[in-house]
BAKOLMAR-979169 format. One record per residue (C-alpha): x, y, z. Coordinates in steps of 0.1 Angstrom, whole numbers, padded with zeros to 4 digits, always signed. Example, Ala and Ser with C-alpha at 12.3 -4.5 7.8 and 13.67 -1.06 7.14 Angstrom:
2
+0123-0045+0078 +0137-0011+0071 
END
This chain:
234
+0792-0066-0051 +0762-0048-0058 +0785-0020-0058 +0813-0035-0080 +0787-0049-0106 +0768-0016-0107 +0799+0008-0113 +0815-0018-0142 +0779-0023-0159 +0774+0017-0162 +0811+0015-0175 +0806-0011-0200 +0777+0007-0212 +0801+0037-0217 +0819+0017-0236 +0794-0001-0263 +0784+0039-0264 +0814+0048-0280 +0818+0022-0300 +0786+0034-0316 +0789+0066-0319 +0824+0065-0332 +0814+0046-0363 +0781+0062-0369 +0804+0099-0369 +0829+0086-0389 +0813+0071-0421 +0790+0102-0422 +0820+0125-0417 +0843+0110-0450 +0808+0108-0467 +0796+0146-0459 +0832+0164-0457 +0819+0180-0427 +0848+0191-0403 +0823+0194-0375 +0809+0153-0383 +0851+0146-0381 +0860+0166-0353 +0832+0146-0333 +0838+0116-0347 +0874+0120-0331 +0859+0133-0296 +0840+0099-0297 +0868+0078-0307 +0887+0095-0278 +0859+0089-0257 +0858+0053-0264 +0897+0055-0256 +0887+0066-0223 +0857+0042-0216 +0881+0016-0220 +0903+0032-0197 +0877+0040-0171 +0864+0002-0176 +0894-0013-0164 +0901+0012-0139 +0868+0007-0125 +0882-0030-0123 +0913-0025-0107 +0905+0004-0079 +0878-0018-0065 +0910-0045-0054 +0916-0047-0017 +0946-0036+0001 +0977-0057-0002 +1015-0058+0008 +1024-0032-0012 +0991-0008-0016 +0984-0011+0020 +0952+0018+0013 +0937+0001-0017 +0936+0007-0054 +0915+0038-0053 +0940+0061-0067 +0935+0042-0103 +0902+0058-0108 +0919+0095-0105 +0950+0085-0128 +0925+0071-0151 +0903+0110-0151 +0934+0126-0159 +0942+0104-0184 +0910+0107-0205 +0916+0147-0198 +0948+0149-0213 +0934+0126-0239 +0904+0152-0247 +0930+0178-0252 +0949+0164-0277 +0922+0163-0297 +0918+0199-0295 +0948+0204-0311 +0941+0191-0345 +0905+0205-0343 +0918+0235-0345 +0943+0235-0370 +0918+0219-0393 +0888+0245-0387 +0916+0275-0390 +0934+0264-0422 +0897+0256-0438 +0886+0292-0426 +0919+0307-0444 +0915+0291-0477 +0916+0252-0476 +0887+0244-0497 +0866+0215-0490 +0828+0205-0499 +0806+0200-0472 +0770+0177-0481 +0746+0184-0452 +0722+0161-0461 +0700+0138-0443 +0724+0115-0427 +0741+0142-0418 +0716+0157-0394 +0699+0121-0385 +0734+0108-0373 +0743+0141-0353 +0698+0137-0338 +0707+0100-0329 +0744+0107-0316 +0725+0137-0291 +0703+0113-0277 +0726+0088-0270 +0751+0112-0252 +0720+0122-0231 +0714+0083-0224 +0746+0074-0211 +0759+0111-0193 +0725+0106-0172 +0733+0064-0165 +0775+0077-0159 +0765+0106-0138 +0741+0086-0112 +0769+0057-0108 +0792+0086-0102 +0775+0104-0071 +0756+0071-0059 +0792+0051-0059 +0816+0084-0054 +0834+0072-0084 +0858+0098-0099 +0865+0078-0132 +0829+0076-0135 +0823+0110-0134 +0852+0121-0155 +0832+0093-0185 +0800+0115-0175 +0815+0146-0181 +0830+0133-0219 +0793+0128-0226 +0782+0158-0211 +0809+0179-0235 +0797+0159-0261 +0757+0169-0256 +0768+0209-0258 +0793+0196-0293 +0771+0177-0308 +0745+0205-0306 +0770+0227-0324 +0779+0204-0351 +0743+0202-0357 +0738+0243-0360 +0771+0241-0382 +0751+0221-0410 +0722+0245-0401 +0746+0270-0417 +0761+0249-0442 +0724+0242-0455 +0719+0284-0456 +0745+0289-0476 +0773+0298-0451 +0799+0269-0451 +0824+0289-0429 +0800+0280-0401 +0810+0241-0399 +0848+0250-0391 +0832+0279-0368 +0814+0250-0353 +0844+0228-0351 +0862+0253-0330 +0833+0254-0308 +0834+0219-0304 +0876+0222-0295 +0866+0252-0268 +0839+0236-0254 +0862+0199-0251 +0891+0220-0237 +0874+0236-0210 +0856+0205-0200 +0893+0189-0198 +0908+0214-0177 +0887+0215-0154 +0890+0173-0150 +0923+0173-0153 +0923+0198-0120 +0903+0179-0100 +0922+0148-0107 +0958+0165-0094 +0940+0177-0066 +0928+0140-0058 +0961+0127-0064 +0981+0151-0042 +0954+0140-0012 +0942+0178-0013 +0920+0181+0020 +0885+0197+0019 +0881+0233+0027 +0871+0240+0064 +0869+0205+0074 +0896+0199+0097 +0882+0231+0118 +0848+0211+0113 +0861+0177+0131 +0879+0196+0159 +0850+0216+0166 +0826+0191+0163 +0845+0168+0184 +0859+0198+0212 +0817+0201+0213 +0813+0169+0227 +0797+0164+0262 +0827+0149+0276 +0851+0173+0252 +0884+0160+0237 +0914+0178+0232 +0923+0178+0200 +0964+0187+0190 +0963+0179+0155 +0936+0166+0125 +0950+0147+0093 +0920+0147+0066 
END
């Protein structure tokens, strides 16, 4: 029960942080006109959706085996991770499109004031905190859903730093750095999404860890009373 309770607590913390980050970034992004912050708001909104998926997948994946699912419900976490990755890839399409439009002539006034820097600074600290909480729980309980959520917030740390750099550029009189920063966010998010998708697909296809069957066979054959091994499945 402690295992399930701690996984649920970590997932619920992710949901709360997602709500807070989305609200802050969206408000300040609209106020300042910063594409970098707006792209981060959309990123956080999808992170919130992913956090909700993780929360429910963690709950349902812990159900014991039944007549229709004799091996349990653990694959729900893998499906959750894949869904999160696809959501993130969808984010990238909008960010890239808007950034290209701004770099090729679309004029938008960006106000890189106190609130823009304050919100992104707070977001950076929250991302650091929640990614640590999720990563620790994921490692402790080998949860791919929590690991996927931790990856979301880890990519947020990098993207928040890139957005702050873009805001600094605006203050220095180089407004093009804001959409460039947004493109940087898109690249980081897309890379994380592809890695996460690939791992989730491998888990869903039951790919065995490389070399593990051979190691098991060698260990069995090395016993004091050797065992004849015909086939090992992992």
